[in-house]
Structures are given as C-alpha cells and as structure tokens.
N, C-alpha and C positions, 0 to 999 in steps of 0.2 A: 527479455532479458538482452543487454545487451554488450554485456562482458561475462566474465566466470564468475560463478557465485550463484546463489540460491534465486529463483524467478522470485520477482515481487510484483503484487498487481497493485496500481494505484487505480483510483477513481474519484468522482467530482461527488460532493455531498449530495447533489440533485439525482445522481443515480440510483433507481430503485433497490439496487443491493447492498447501498451504503450501510444502512440502519442493522441490518442483519450482519455485514461482515463487522462492523463497529460492536455490536453485542456479542461478537463471539470471541473477544478478547476480554470477557469476563465481567466481574468476577466470578466463579474460576475461569480462567480461558478453556475454552472448546474448540475443536474441529468442526466445521460446517460444509455440511453436504448440501450442494446445489444441483439442482437438477438442469432448470433453465428460466430464464427470465422473459417471459411473452410480453412486458411491458415495454420492453427496449430492444431494437434490432441486434445490439451485439450482445447477446446473452453467454453466461458461464456458467460451466458445467464441469464437476467434478468434486474433490473434497479439497477444502481451504484449511489449513492448519496455521492457525498464529505465530506469529514470529515472535520469540522473546526477544524484549526491547523495541519493536515497532513503534514507530511515534504514531499516535493517535490524534484524531484531528485537534487541532491548538496546540500541539507538541512540536518541539524542537525537532528538526529533521535535520542530519549531520551529513552532508553529501561524503563519499568514499575520497580517499586520500587523492589529491591532484597529481597527476604524473606528467604534466604537458610544460612548455617552455614558456607559454604566457601566462605567469603569474596573475597579473593583475586581471584577467578572465576566469580565474578559478572559481568554482562554483562555492559559495559561501553559506552556512548554516542559515536555515528561514524556518520560521513559525508556519506549519502546514495549515491550510483552510479545508483541507479534504482527506 
C-alpha cells in the first residue's frame, strides 16, 4: 500500500492464485486461507478477506479521489481485466 487505508492486493488473471482469490468473493463471500504458491516465485501466505465492493475482473475500478494539482493527469475510472 502506498498511502493510508486498507492493504489491497492486485494480481494478473494469469497468476496461479487468481482463480481461488476471485472464487473467495462468492457467493457467499468467504475468507481464503493461503499457505504458499509453489508454482510461482512470488508466493503469498496468510488469510485474505474479501473487501466489500471490490471490483471483480471485468468490473469498474474507481480510483481514489485525486489530490494533485495536475488535474489532466488524474486517474480515471477503468474496467479491470485482472
């Protein structure tokens, strides 16, 4: 995470953990316990809890409010593919 707020995990749909993570959103949403992913060098361990309102693959992702001075470079909502 780069600022205040909840830690959020983003990953590609090609990552071995993508399918189980997306499946944890339900129905019904359920926490997902991960041990490690031996198929990929960047493994993840711990418990992940689905965030309410998180964009699923193909959903609209709203960036946080823009606080900079270069308004033309502000992030815009986008459709997530991962």
